[in-house]
C-alpha positions, 0 to 999 in steps of 0.5 A, a space after each residue: 352385188 353382194 356376197 353371202 356364205 353358203 357355207 363354211 368348214 374349217 377355213 374353207 368357204 363357199 362364197 356365192 355371188 347374189 345381185 338384185 337386178 336382170 344380168 345377161 343370161 349366164 354372165 362370168 363372174 370377178 372375184 376380189 381378194 382384199 381388193 385384188 382380183 383373184 380370178 373371174 370365175 363361171 359361176 356365180 359360187 367361188 369357193 375359198 381356203 380363207 384367213 380370218 383376215 381377208 375380205 372378198 367382193 364380186 362383180 360381172 366381168 364388164 360391170 366391174 366398176 359397180 363391183 360388190 362392198 367387200 365382206 367378211 368371210 367370218 366374223 366382222 373384222 378383217 380387212 377391207 375399205 369401203 366408201 361413203 359415196 360412189 360419185 361426188 358432184 361439186 363446184 368449182 372453188 367449193 370444198 369436198 369431203 372424199 370419205 372411207 372407212 376401214 378396217 385392219 385384221 390386227 388391228 395394228 397402231 402401227 399404221 400407215 395411210 394414203 389418198 391417191 388419184 390411180 390415173 396419176 400411175 405413169 406419173 409415180 416413181 413407182 408404178 405401183 407404188 402411189 403416190 401420197 396426194 397430199 404431196 403432190 403439187 397439184 394440190 399444194 396447201 389445198 388438201 388435207 387427211 382427217 381421221 377424225 374417228 378410230 377407222 374414217 378417213 376423210 380426204 379433204 380438197 378446198 378451191 377446187 380446180 375442174 382438175 380435179 375431177 378424177 377417182 381417189 382411192 385408199 390404202 392402207 398398209 399396216 406391219 405386215 399387209 398392205 390394202 391395194 385396191 384394184 376395185 373402184 374409190 369415189 368419182 369426183 365430178 368438178 363443175 364449173 
């Protein structure tokens, strides 16, 4: 899937969700703004009043695990996260790097970042606030977060265990914005 802008008026835009794959007759679409679901539409087009900081993505209803990449409505600088790989396979005992690139509209140096496992939400002190994997006892001494270049974060997990098989997501926060994605991250499968 891919989002394109068909028209732009001041701060209004008409977005289109396109697929190269054959879809069922009259599919419904789900739209996301800054990684959060905003609504399910019955059409592949979506009219939106936007801010230059916002990114948008779409998915076919029922296939939300396969959304389009997030796109800026106007320009290239908006809030978004893009994962290098949607899935990774690795052997037990080996190491893996899970990477994402991220943009912050404000390009604010005052930011915090973290990696988390969404299915651990029942264990968090506040279920709506992900907890940093680097502070999770299950990963003690095995996790490292690398920021080798601006806008790229890599989660390195060493001495992999089968229990590390999961989906991993990245989150960032700047002064007035927090990326709280409902979009899928990278799924790691660890085999013996």
